[in-house]
C-alpha positions in Angstrom: -2.0 25.6 -5.3 0.7 27.2 -7.4 2.5 25.3 -10.2 5.7 25.4 -8.0 4.2 23.4 -5.2 3.6 19.8 -5.9 1.4 17.7 -3.5 2.5 14.3 -2.5 0.3 11.3 -3.0 -1.3 10.2 0.3 -2.1 6.6 1.3 -4.7 5.7 3.7 -3.8 2.4 5.7 -6.9 0.7 7.2 -6.8 -2.3 9.5 -10.0 -4.2 9.7 -10.9 -7.0 12.2 -13.7 -8.9 10.4 -16.2 -11.5 11.9 -14.7 -14.6 10.7 -18.2 -16.3 10.0 -18.8 -13.7 7.4 -15.6 -13.8 5.5 -17.2 -14.3 2.1 -19.3 -11.5 2.5 -16.5 -9.3 3.8 -14.4 -10.1 0.6 -17.1 -9.4 -1.6 -17.8 -5.7 0.5 -14.3 -5.0 0.1 -14.2 -5.5 -3.6 -17.0 -3.1 -3.9 -15.3 -0.6 -1.8 -12.3 -0.9 -4.0 -14.4 -0.3 -7.1 -16.3 2.8 -5.5 -13.1 4.4 -4.5 -11.5 3.7 -8.1 -14.3 5.9 -9.5 -13.1 8.8 -7.6 -10.7 11.4 -9.1 -7.3 11.2 -7.9 -7.5 7.6 -7.0 -4.3 5.9 -7.8 -4.7 2.3 -6.6 -5.5 -0.1 -3.7 -4.8 -3.5 -2.2 -5.7 -5.7 0.4 -3.5 -7.8 2.7 -5.1 -10.9 4.1 -4.3 -12.3 7.4 -2.6 -15.5 7.8 -4.9 -18.5 7.9 -7.2 -18.2 11.0 -6.6 -14.6 11.3 -9.0 -11.8 11.3 -7.2 -8.7 10.5 -7.1 -7.3 7.1 -4.8 -4.6 5.8 -6.3 -2.2 3.3 -4.2 0.2 1.3 -5.7 3.1 -0.6 -3.8 5.7 -2.5 -4.9 9.0 -3.7 -3.0 11.8 -5.7 -3.2 14.2 -2.8 -4.9 15.0 0.4 -7.8 17.0 -1.1 -8.7 13.8 -3.2 -8.6 11.3 -0.3 -10.7 13.7 1.7 -13.4 13.9 -1.1 -13.4 10.1 -1.1 -13.4 9.7 2.7 -16.1 12.1 3.2 -18.5 11.1 0.2 -21.9 9.8 0.6 -21.2 6.4 -1.4 -18.4 5.7 1.0 -20.6 6.3 4.0 -23.3 4.2 2.4 -20.9 1.5 1.7 -19.6 1.6 5.4 -23.0 1.2 6.8 -23.7 -1.6 4.4 -20.6 -3.5 5.8 -21.0 -2.4 9.5 -22.0 -5.9 10.6 -18.8 -7.5 8.6 -16.3 -5.6 10.7 -15.6 -6.0 14.6 -13.2 -3.0 14.7 -11.5 -0.7 12.3 -8.7 1.7 12.3 -7.3 4.1 9.6 -4.3 6.1 9.3 -2.6 8.4 6.6 1.0 8.0 5.3 2.9 10.3 2.7 5.8 9.2 0.6 7.8 6.2 2.1 7.9 7.5 5.6 4.6 5.5 6.1 6.2 2.2 4.9 8.5 2.5 8.3 6.5 4.2 10.8 4.2 7.2 11.7 6.1 10.3 10.5 6.7 11.5 13.8 9.1 8.5 14.3 10.3 7.8 10.7 13.9 6.8 10.4 16.4 9.2 8.6 16.2 9.0 4.9 19.6 7.7 4.5 18.7 4.6 6.6 15.5 4.3 4.7 17.4 4.4 1.5 19.6 1.6 2.6 16.6 -0.5 3.9 14.9 -0.1 0.5 18.1 -1.1 -1.3 18.5 -4.3 0.7 14.7 -5.2 -0.1 15.2 -4.3 -3.7 18.4 -5.5 -4.9 17.9 -9.3 -4.2 14.1 -9.2 -5.7 15.5 -7.4 -8.8 18.3 -9.9 -9.0 16.3 -13.0 -8.7 13.6 -11.2 -11.2 16.6 -10.7 -13.6 17.9 -14.1 -13.7 14.2 -15.7 -14.1 12.7 -13.1 -16.6 16.1 -11.8 -18.5 15.6 -14.5 -21.3 12.0 -13.7 -21.9 12.3 -10.0 -21.6 15.5 -9.7 -23.8 13.2 -9.6 -26.9 11.5 -6.4 -26.0 12.8 -3.0 -26.4 14.1 -1.4 -23.3 11.0 0.5 -22.5 8.9 -2.4 -22.4 11.5 -4.5 -20.1 11.5 -1.5 -17.7 7.8 -1.4 -17.6 7.2 -5.0 -17.1 9.9 -5.0 -14.5 8.5 -2.3 -12.6 4.7 -3.5 -12.9 5.8 -6.8 -11.7 8.2 -5.7 -8.8 6.4 -2.6 -7.4 3.7 -4.4 -5.8 6.4 -7.1 -4.3 8.3 -4.4 -2.7 5.6 -2.2 -1.4 3.4 -5.2 0.2 6.1 -7.7 1.0 9.8 -6.7 1.0 9.9 -3.3 2.4 7.5 -4.4 5.3 9.5 -7.3 5.7 12.9 -5.4 5.8 11.8 -2.6 7.9 10.6 -5.3 10.5 13.8 -7.3 10.5 15.8 -3.8 10.7 13.4 -2.1 13.1 16.0 -1.6 16.0 18.4 -0.4 13.7 16.2 1.9 11.5 14.9 3.6 14.8 18.3 3.7 16.7 19.9 7.3 17.1 21.5 8.5 13.8 
């Protein structure tokens, strides 16, 4: 890869339907998988979204620096062994990849125009940032600007990625996918 070409981070989104009677075992197995993935070069982070009470569908998010890094994890012997150990815990599983912000809205083939994505992200971000600023500004005001921004971005990024943007994209689904 030349220095002028920069590969985009890639996210693997996995939906797993679990056997409810094995809930505790499943959670333990998932944590083992997150630890395994974290040991691979290019790993950027992961998260697990639990289903509502009584549900069986977990959303697992794994983010890697680029496609080759994800491929190394996906095709690795430790991952295959981990999947085999958890086979009895999972009824069904489906995975897909997403790059950039397109994956937050829909598969790349049907992603809304970037200007609509920008508006949707702003609509999610503004109220969250406003509330956070009102609640935390007094506590953060004693910190230098670098640390204020670091704390704010660390606190708000997971909220945005896992809660706000998916919610806003669901609410605005018709508008996002209407003809531009």
